[in-house]
SERO-4910 file (N, C-alpha, C, O; in steps of 0.05 Angstrom, whole numbers):
BEGIN
 pado doro    nc1    nc2    nc3   cac1   cac2   cac3    cc1    cc2    cc3    oc1    oc2    oc3
  Met    A   -828     89  -1618   -835     97  -1644   -861     82  -1652   -862     58  -1649
  Glu    A   -880     96  -1661   -906     84  -1669   -903     67  -1694   -883     68  -1708
  Ala    A   -924     52  -1700   -925     36  -1724   -926     54  -1749   -913     47  -1770
  Lys    A   -940     76  -1748   -941     95  -1770   -916    113  -1767   -915    129  -1748
  Lys    A   -898    111  -1786   -873    126  -1784   -876    153  -1798   -892    157  -1816
  Arg    A   -859    172  -1789   -856    198  -1802   -830    197  -1818   -808    196  -1807
  Ile    A   -833    196  -1845   -811    192  -1863   -805    218  -1878   -822    228  -1892
  Ala    A   -780    227  -1875   -771    251  -1889   -758    243  -1915   -741    225  -1915
  Leu    A   -765    256  -1937   -754    250  -1963   -739    275  -1974   -751    297  -1975
  Ile    A   -715    271  -1981   -698    293  -1992   -682    281  -2015   -674    258  -2014
  Ala    A   -678    297  -2036   -661    289  -2058   -648    313  -2071   -660    334  -2075
  His    A   -623    309  -2077   -609    329  -2093   -621    330  -2121   -634    310  -2129
  Asp    A   -617    352  -2135   -629    355  -2162   -624    331  -2180   -642    322  -2194
  Asn    A   -600    322  -2181   -593    299  -2199   -604    272  -2190   -602    252  -2204
  Lys    A   -617    272  -2166   -628    247  -2155   -658    249  -2151   -670    229  -2142
  Lys    A   -670    271  -2158   -699    275  -2152   -716    254  -2167   -734    242  -2155
  Phe    A   -710    250  -2193   -726    230  -2208   -722    202  -2198   -740    186  -2198
  Glu    A   -698    196  -2189   -692    170  -2177   -708    166  -2151   -719    144  -2147
  Leu    A   -710    186  -2135   -725    184  -2110   -755    182  -2117   -769    166  -2104
  Val    A   -765    197  -2136   -793    195  -2143   -799    167  -2154   -820    155  -2146
  Glu    A   -782    156  -2170   -786    128  -2180   -786    108  -2157   -802     90  -2157
  Trp    A   -768    112  -2138   -767     95  -2115   -794     97  -2099   -805     77  -2091
  Ala    A   -803    121  -2095   -828    125  -2081   -852    113  -2095   -869    101  -2082
  Ile    A   -853    115  -2122   -874    102  -2137   -873     72  -2133   -894     59  -2130
  His    A   -849     61  -2134   -846     32  -2131   -856     23  -2103   -866      0  -2101
  His    A   -853     40  -2083   -861     33  -2056   -886     48  -2047   -891     51  -2023
  Lys    A   -902     56  -2066   -926     72  -2060   -945     59  -2040   -954     72  -2022
  Glu    A   -949     33  -2043   -968     19  -2025   -958     18  -1996   -974     19  -1978
  Ile    A   -932     18  -1993   -921     18  -1966   -922     47  -1955   -930     51  -1932
  Leu    A   -913     66  -1971   -912     94  -1962   -939    106  -1955   -940    124  -1938
  Lys    A   -960     96  -1967   -987    107  -1961   -995    103  -1932  -1013    116  -1922
  Asn    A   -982     84  -1918   -988     79  -1890   -972     96  -1871   -974     93  -1847
  His    A   -956    115  -1882   -939    131  -1865   -942    160  -1872   -953    167  -1893
  Glu    A   -932    177  -1854   -933    206  -1858   -907    214  -1872   -885    207  -1864
  Leu    A   -910    229  -1894   -887    238  -1910   -882    267  -1906   -900    284  -1906
  Leu    A   -856    274  -1904   -847    301  -1902   -825    304  -1923   -812    284  -1929
  Ala    A   -821    328  -1933   -800    331  -1954   -792    360  -1957   -807    378  -1949
  Thr    A   -769    363  -1968   -760    390  -1976   -775    398  -2002   -785    380  -2016
  Gly    A   -777    424  -2007   -792    436  -2028   -799    421  -2053   -820    409  -2054
  Thr    A   -782    422  -2073   -788    411  -2099   -792    381  -2097   -810    369  -2110
  Thr    A   -776    367  -2081   -778    338  -2078   -806    332  -2068   -819    313  -2078
  Gly    A   -815    346  -2048   -842    341  -2036   -864    345  -2057   -883    329  -2058
  Ser    A   -862    366  -2073   -882    371  -2093   -883    349  -2114   -904    340  -2122
  Met    A   -859    339  -2122   -858    318  -2142   -869    292  -2131   -884    278  -2145
  Val    A   -862    285  -2106   -872    260  -2094   -902    261  -2090   -916    242  -2095
  Glu    A   -911    284  -2080   -940    287  -2075   -956    284  -2101   -976    270  -2101
  Lys    A   -947    296  -2122   -960    294  -2148   -961    265  -2158   -981    255  -2167
  Glu    A   -938    251  -2157   -936    224  -2167   -951    203  -2150   -962    184  -2161
  Leu    A   -950    207  -2124   -963    187  -2107   -993    193  -2102  -1008    176  -2094
  Gly    A  -1001    219  -2106  -1028    226  -2099  -1032    225  -2069  -1054    221  -2059
  Gln    A  -1010    229  -2054  -1011    227  -2024  -1001    254  -2013   -982    265  -2024
  Ser    A  -1013    263  -1993  -1004    288  -1980   -976    286  -1969   -969    266  -1957
  Val    A   -960    306  -1975   -933    308  -1965   -930    335  -1951   -936    356  -1963
  Glu    A   -921    335  -1926   -915    361  -1913   -889    372  -1924   -868    359  -1922
  Lys    A   -891    395  -1937   -868    406  -1951   -855    429  -1935   -869    445  -1923
  Phe    A   -829    430  -1937   -813    451  -1924   -798    466  -1946   -803    462  -1970
  Gln    A   -781    485  -1938   -765    500  -1957   -747    481  -1974   -742    458  -1966
  Ser    A   -738    491  -1996   -718    477  -2012   -693    474  -1994   -688    491  -1977
  Gly    A   -678    453  -1998   -654    448  -1982   -636    472  -1979   -629    480  -1957
  Pro    A   -627    484  -2002   -609    507  -2000   -621    531  -1986   -607    549  -1978
  Leu    A   -648    532  -1984   -661    555  -1971   -668    549  -1942   -682    565  -1929
  Gly    A   -658    527  -1931   -662    521  -1903   -679    496  -1898   -683    489  -1874
  Gly    A   -689    483  -1918   -706    459  -1915   -692    436  -1900   -704    423  -1884
  Asp    A   -666    432  -1906   -651    412  -1892   -650    418  -1862   -652    400  -1845
  Gln    A   -646    443  -1855   -645    451  -1827   -673    449  -1814   -674    442  -1790
  Gln    A   -694    454  -1829   -721    451  -1818   -726    422  -1811   -736    416  -1789
  Ile    A   -718    404  -1828   -722    375  -1823   -703    367  -1800   -711    350  -1784
  Gly    A   -679    377  -1799   -661    372  -1777   -673    380  -1750   -671    365  -1730
  Ala    A   -686    403  -1749   -700    411  -1725   -722    392  -1716   -725    387  -1693
  Leu    A   -736    381  -1736   -757    362  -1730   -745    336  -1719   -757    323  -1702
  Ile    A   -722    328  -1729   -708    305  -1718   -702    309  -1689   -707    291  -1672
  Val    A   -691    333  -1682   -685    339  -1654   -710    338  -1637   -709    329  -1614
  Glu    A   -733    346  -1647   -758    346  -1632   -771    319  -1631   -792    316  -1619
  Gly    A   -759    299  -1644   -770    272  -1644   -793    268  -1664   -810    250  -1660
  Lys    A   -795    286  -1684   -817    285  -1703   -810    273  -1730   -826    275  -1749
  Val    A   -786    261  -1732   -778    246  -1756   -767    219  -1747   -750    218  -1730
  Asp    A   -777    198  -1759   -768    171  -1752   -747    160  -1772   -729    145  -1764
  Ile    A   -751    168  -1797   -734    157  -1819   -727    180  -1838   -744    196  -1845
  Leu    A   -702    181  -1846   -693    200  -1866   -683    185  -1890   -664    169  -1889
  Ile    A   -697    190  -1913   -689    179  -1938   -678    202  -1954   -693    220  -1962
  Phe    A   -652    203  -1959   -639    225  -1971   -622    215  -1995   -600    205  -1991
  Phe    A   -633    218  -2018   -618    210  -2043   -598    232  -2049   -604    252  -2062
  Trp    A   -574    227  -2039   -552    246  -2040   -536    242  -2065   -532    219  -2073
  Asp    A   -527    263  -2077   -510    261  -2101   -481    265  -2093   -472    288  -2089
  Pro    A   -466    243  -2090   -438    246  -2080   -419    257  -2101   -396    263  -2095
  Met    A   -429    260  -2126   -411    269  -2147   -412    299  -2152   -398    309  -2169
  Glu    A   -429    313  -2137   -432    341  -2142   -429    357  -2115   -445    353  -2097
  Ala    A   -410    374  -2114   -407    392  -2091   -429    413  -2093   -433    425  -2114
  Leu    A   -442    419  -2071   -463    438  -2071   -458    460  -2050   -444    455  -2030
  Pro    A   -468    484  -2055   -462    506  -2036   -473    501  -2008   -463    513  -1989
  His    A   -493    484  -2005   -504    479  -1979   -494    453  -1967   -508    441  -1950
  Asp    A   -471    443  -1976   -459    419  -1964   -457    419  -1934   -461    399  -1921
  Pro    A   -450    442  -1921   -449    442  -1892   -476    436  -1879   -478    423  -1859
  Asp    A   -498    445  -1893   -525    439  -1882   -531    409  -1884   -543    398  -1866
  Ile    A   -522    397  -1906   -526    368  -1910   -511    353  -1889   -522    334  -1877
  Lys    A   -486    360  -1884   -470    347  -1864   -483    350  -1836   -484    331  -1821
  Ala    A   -493    373  -1831   -507    378  -1805   -532    361  -1802   -538    350  -1781
  Leu    A   -547    358  -1824   -571    342  -1824   -564    312  -1818   -577    300  -1801
  Leu    A   -544    302  -1832   -537    274  -1828   -525    270  -1800   -531    249  -1787
  Arg    A   -510    289  -1790   -500    288  -1763   -522    287  -1742   -521    271  -1724
  Ile    A   -542    305  -1745   -563    306  -1725   -580    280  -1726   -590    271  -1705
  Gly    A   -583    269  -1750   -597    243  -1752   -582    221  -1736   -594    204  -1723
  Ala    A   -555    221  -1738   -539    202  -1723   -540    208  -1693   -541    189  -1677
  Val    A   -539    233  -1686   -541    241  -1657   -566    230  -1645   -565    220  -1622
  Trp    A   -589    231  -1659   -614    223  -1648   -623    195  -1657   -645    187  -1652
  Asn    A   -604    180  -1669   -607    152  -1675   -632    145  -1691   -648    128  -1684
  Ile    A   -636    160  -1713   -657    153  -1731   -646    137  -1755   -622    138  -1760
  Ala    A   -663    122  -1768   -654    107  -1792   -650    126  -1815   -667    144  -1820
  Ile    A   -627    124  -1828   -619    142  -1850   -610    126  -1874   -594    108  -1871
  Ala    A   -622    132  -1897   -613    121  -1922   -603    143  -1940   -617    163  -1943
  Cys    A   -579    140  -1951   -568    160  -1969   -567    150  -1998   -557    163  -2015
  Asp    A   -578    126  -2002   -578    115  -2029   -602     96  -2032   -614     89  -2012
  Gln    A   -607     87  -2056   -630     70  -2061   -628     43  -2047   -648     33  -2036
  Ala    A   -605     31  -2047   -602      4  -2035   -609      5  -2005   -624    -12  -1995
  Thr    A   -599     25  -1991   -605     27  -1962   -634     34  -1958   -647     23  -1939
  Ala    A   -645     51  -1975   -674     58  -1973   -691     33  -1977   -711     29  -1963
  Asp    A   -683     15  -1995   -697    -10  -2000   -696    -28  -1975   -716    -40  -1968
  Phe    A   -673    -29  -1962   -671    -45  -1938   -689    -34  -1916   -702    -49  -1902
  Ile    A   -689     -8  -1912   -706      4  -1892   -735      0  -1897   -750     -8  -1879
  Ile    A   -744      5  -1922   -772      3  -1929   -782    -26  -1927   -806    -30  -1924
  Ser    A   -764    -45  -1930   -772    -74  -1928   -768    -86  -1901   -772   -110  -1897
  Ser    A   -759    -70  -1882   -754    -80  -1855   -780    -87  -1840   -800    -73  -1844
  Pro    A   -779   -109  -1825   -803   -116  -1809   -810    -95  -1788   -832    -94  -1777
  Phe    A   -791    -77  -1781   -796    -56  -1762   -812    -33  -1773   -824    -18  -1758
  Leu    A   -813    -31  -1799   -826     -8  -1812   -855     -5  -1804   -864     17  -1797
  Asn    A   -870    -26  -1805   -899    -25  -1800   -907    -33  -1771   -931    -38  -1766
  Asn    A   -888    -34  -1754   -893    -42  -1726   -882    -21  -1707   -865     -5  -1715
  Ser    A   -891    -21  -1683   -879     -4  -1663   -850    -13  -1659   -843    -36  -1663
  Tyr    A   -833      6  -1653   -805      0  -1650   -794     17  -1627   -798     42  -1626
  Glu    A   -780      5  -1609   -768     20  -1586   -739     27  -1594   -721     11  -1592
  Arg    A   -737     52  -1603   -711     62  -1612   -695     70  -1588   -705     83  -1569
  Phe    A   -669     62  -1587   -651     70  -1566   -647    100  -1568   -640    111  -1589
  Met    A   -653    114  -1546   -649    142  -1545   -624    148  -1529   -623    142  -1505
  Pro    A   -604    160  -1541   -579    166  -1527   -585    185  -1503   -603    201  -1504
  Asp    A   -570    181  -1482   -572    198  -1458   -550    219  -1459   -527    213  -1456
  Tyr    A   -558    243  -1464   -539    265  -1466   -538    282  -1441   -528    304  -1441
  Asp    A   -548    271  -1418   -547    287  -1393   -519    295  -1385   -514    317  -1376
  Asn    A   -500    276  -1387   -473    283  -1380   -462    306  -1397   -448    323  -1387
  Tyr    A   -469    306  -1422   -460    327  -1440   -473    353  -1432   -460    374  -1430
  Lys    A   -499    352  -1427   -514    376  -1420   -505    388  -1394   -505    412  -1390
  Asn    A   -497    371  -1375   -489    380  -1348   -459    383  -1345   -449    387  -1322
  Arg    A   -444    382  -1367   -415    384  -1364   -407    411  -1353   -421    431  -1357
  Lys    A   -384    412  -1340   -374    437  -1329   -355    449  -1350   -337    435  -1360
  Ile    A   -359    474  -1355   -341    488  -1373   -321    503  -1355   -328    519  -1338
  Val    A   -296    496  -1360   -274    507  -1343   -261    529  -1359   -255    528  -1383
  Lys    A   -256    550  -1344   -243    574  -1356   -213    570  -1359   -200    588  -1368
***
């Protein structure tokens, strides 16, 4: 993983302003990294930071899955996802899949502000980092028995 990280930002509607405030607080750090985000969140962060954000679809329209695909391709290093645990959403299966794929590919994931603060203040953030990449060859080469 390079010193310049690719950081995906996602927030549920009830957490969008909290994520934007978090990003403003860490603006000087985030300007050294590439930001990606789902629809509205990306527009809000881009406007407030004055920094380019690569934007994808809104989460319920497939944005979570688009970012998940980038994780699989090795194009996301950190996922900051301000999740609202108090509200069930129609795209909850997409969210679970996104978090699962982040764990499968061993990326840093924050689902709340405290964890995001720990990640953003880590000495690994602005340096190269050799991330352990799981070896899934046994899984890929498994025999399917009838």
